[in-house]
Residue, then its C-alpha position, 0 to 999 in steps of 0.5 A: x883104790x880108795x880116793x885120797x883125801x885133800x885138806x882144804x883151808x877156809x875161812x871165818x866170817x859171818x854169814x847169813x842163811x836162812x832166818x839167821x843173820x851174821x852168824x859166825x860160820x866156817x865158809x868156802x866157795x863150793x866149786x873148791x870142793x866140787x873141783x877136787x872131786x872132779x880131780x879124783x879126791x875126797x875133800x875135807x874143810x879145815x876151818x882156821x885152827x885154834x890154839x888147842x889144835x895141832x897143824x901136824x895132827x891134821x895134816x898127818x891124816x890127808x894125802x894132799x893140801x890145797x890152800x885157798x884163795x880169800x882175804x889179804x895176808x897181813x903185811x907184817x907177816x912180811x915186815x910191811x907196812x899196810x898199803x891203803x888198799x890192803x884191807x880185811x886180813x884175818x890172823x887167825x887164818x894166817x896162823x892157821x895156814x902157815x902152820x900147816x903148810x910148815x907141817x905139811x913140808x915137815x911130812x913132805x905132803x903135795x900142797x896146791x895153793x891158789x890165789x892167796x894160797x899162792x901169797x901165803x905160801x910165798x911168805x910162809x917161806x919167807x917172801x914178800x908180796x907186792x900188796x897193790x898190782x895196779x902200782x905195778x901194771x898201771x891196769x885192772x886186768x888182774x882184779x876187774x870188780x868186786x865180783x868179777x874174775x878176769x879173763x887172762x892167757x898165762x905163759x908156763x915156763x917150760x921144764x917146769x911141772x906146771x908146764x907139763x900139767x897146762x902145756x905152754x899156754x892156758x886161759x884162766x880166771x884171775x882175781x888179785x890185786x896183790x901179787x908175790x914179789x919174792x918167793x924163796x924156796x920156789x921157782x917161778x912157773x907162769x907169768x902173764x902177759x904183762x910179766x906179772x907173776x901168775x906160778x910158783x913151784x917147788x924145785x925137785x920131786x915133790x908136789x908143792x905147786x901155787x896159782x894165782x889165778x883161780x882153776x876152781x871156777x873153770x871146767x879145766x880140772x888138770x890141776x886137781x887131777x895132779x894134786x890127787x894123782x901126787x896124793x895118791x902117789x904119796x899114800x902109796x908110798x906112806x903105806x908101803x913105808x917109803x919115805x914121801x916126796x910126793x910123786x917121784x920126779x927129776x928136779x927142774 
């Protein structure tokens, strides 16, 4: 059987390589593509879509979608004024990823969100964000430095798909100063020891899951394996002419 195709969203930023300096580039840490491959799928990089691009056409050619981490979401997307610590949002990426998410929802495509990916998935569903986590927790444990991952333990919620994939507890690498405050269409799937929400999932059979940490930086590839399995099942249903909602499961 062919490996499923997983689209991964990327950023557009000035970059430097070789003799080229500050050139607009489509960027993604290679750990994402490596983790998708390790999970059993083939990664396809998706740059931010332009006005002439069709999100529906893009997702129709994929078996699954991964919304990657990155910059803050523009607070105007959820009706808020920017916090002093909220900076560097990319409107092109916000618009592109929200279009891809909605198009994926239209056809039941399996979706995994990572860090910012969890936040934009919640916002696309009408949710809101905590703009600066230290205001809530009083610590920088979730984002200890500009290029450092925090090591925390999260506890999954019994009965969720995430608990079935990862078990009751798991040590994770996180780097986020924002978090999800409201998540319509989703249920909580995991939290940190300080109570901060660390994962959400959609009820029902479709694989529609997001985590606030960075599993692509670790050697545990179970989340990516689960995404690949859901994508393979959806592709098989599509080829057989069956309704596609991901791997069949009982609602939680």
